[in-house]
Phi, psi and omega in degrees: 000134175287140173238137181224146171285152177302324176297327178291324181290330176292320184279325187233037183306309181305311181293315181298312178298327177292317178299319180300312177294331180283315189265340187061015181273120178303151176243124179271126174265131178245150171234132179047043176074006178247145177298138186237318186196161172246141171254124176229153177297146189299315182294322178294318180294320179291326174297315178299320183296316184294316177303314179298318180295321177297313178298322173297323178290321177296317181298313175305319176298316175297320176299317179296320181295318185289335182269359183075014184268067179236168180238152171285165181303318179290322177296318180291319176303318180292313180301314179296322179302308174306313183296320187280354185283000000 
């Protein structure tokens, strides 16, 4: 992963962004020697967000199963039929 100082980002934003788009490699921005932010390509960020949403849905499903909050196939079919109208 590439690391850049925040001052370099201020001075060379266009170049840093061009490199980011070319390599697709995230850039860690540091301030006062400490990690401050990541720069990531828009497509990569959107992909990560979709993946996170999917994982959150799976987690909710697992929790529902553990808590016994499930439906039989016929109950689920009926609920979906009502929902799809």
